[in-house]
N, C-alpha and C positions, 0 to 999 in steps of 0.2 A: 977386454971386452967381457962383460958378464953375460951369462946365459940365464934366461928366465924359462922356467918350465910352465907350461900351460896345463892347468888341471882340467880334466874333462868334466863337463857338466854332468852331475849325477842325476839320472832320470828316476822318477818315482816308479814304484811297481804297482801303485794303485792311486787313482785320483778320484775325487768326488766333489759334488757341489749340489746344493739344493736349487731346484728350479720350480718355482710355484709349489704345487702340491706333491712334488716328486723329489726323491733323492736319486741322482744319477751317479754312477760309478764306472770307471774304466780301468781295465787291466791290460798290460802288454802280454808278451808270451812268458814272462818270468813271474814267479809267485811273489807276493808281498813278503817283506820281512815281518817278524813277529811284532816289532814296534809299529810298523806301518799298519798291520792288520788290527792291532789293538786300537789305534786311532780311528781306523775305518769302522770298527764295531761300535765305538763310542758315537761316531757320527750317525751310524744307522739307528742306534737307540734314540739319540736326540731327535732325529727326524721323525721316527715313529711316535715319540712322546709329544711332539709338537704338531701332529696332524698330517704327516705325509701319508699319501694314499698308497704309494708303492715305491719300491727300489727297482730302478731300471739299470741293468748292468750291461756293459759292452766288454767283450774280451776277445783277443786274438788267440788265446790259448792258456793264458795264465789265470791264476785264481788262488784261493786259499788252499793250503795243504790240509791233510786230515786233522791235525791238531787244531788248526785255525778254524776249520769247519765246525769242530766240536765247541769252540769258544762262542761262535755266533749262535749255534743251536742252544747252548746254555743260556745265552743272553735272552733269546726268545722265550725259553722256558721260564726263566726268572721273571720276565716281563709279563708273561701270561697270555700274550696275544702277538700275532705277527701282522705285518703289512704284506701285501702282495709283492712277489719278486718275479721279475721277468729278466731273462738273459738274452742278449743279442750276440750271436756268435756264428762264424762259419765252421767252427771246429766240432767234429763228431766226438772227440775226446772230452771236450768241455761238456757236451750234452750228457756224457756218461758220468762225469763228476756231479752234475746236477742231479742225476738219478741217485747217486750215492748220498748227496746232501739231503735229498728228500726223505731218506730213511730216518733222519733226525728231526725233521720239521713237521709241525702240525698242519701246515698249509704248503702244498708242493709248489716249488718254483717251476716255471715253464721256460722253454727256450725257443727262440725264433731266429731266422736268418737275417732279418733286417730290423732296424729301429722302428720303421713304420709299422711292421707287423706287431712288434711289441707294444707300441702305443695303441694300435687298434684293439689288441686283446684287452688292454686295460681300460679302454673307453676314454682315452685322453681326447678332450674336445679339440676339433680342428684348429680353433683359435689359439690353443696352448702348444700345439705341436711344433711350430717354427722355433719357439724359445727352447724347447727341449732338444731339438736338432742342433741348434747353435751351441748350446751348453755342452752337449755330448761331443761335438766337434772340438771345442776348446779343451775338454778333458783329454781327448785322444791326442791332440797336438802336444800336450804336456808330456806325453809318454814317448814322443819321437825324439 
């Protein structure tokens, strides 16, 4: 009788998707790998270049490390303009990381406890909010 090994499903450390005029991104508690972050930064730039109004991030504690934060800051500097960034998180540590990231950004990111607060801050029309909620839920499900 042969034994087969079951390989665990590798879960991403960052997921993202465009939803209307917004790029949504989700992080678990672990930081993205450099390869994942490079792809995420490319997606952020593409979204900004194609008219996205904002980047809406949800995280339970993970996010880019210091070197990765510098990469995204360099991308914004090279691009010459940023889109709004809002972060939804229950984590005080993440809010501290956002403060550190703001040292490198021309437009500060802001953090909220709920996605609804984040959307309200951005002025997302009520008709667009359900799509963003569903998309963010799907991104978060990919992390579990």
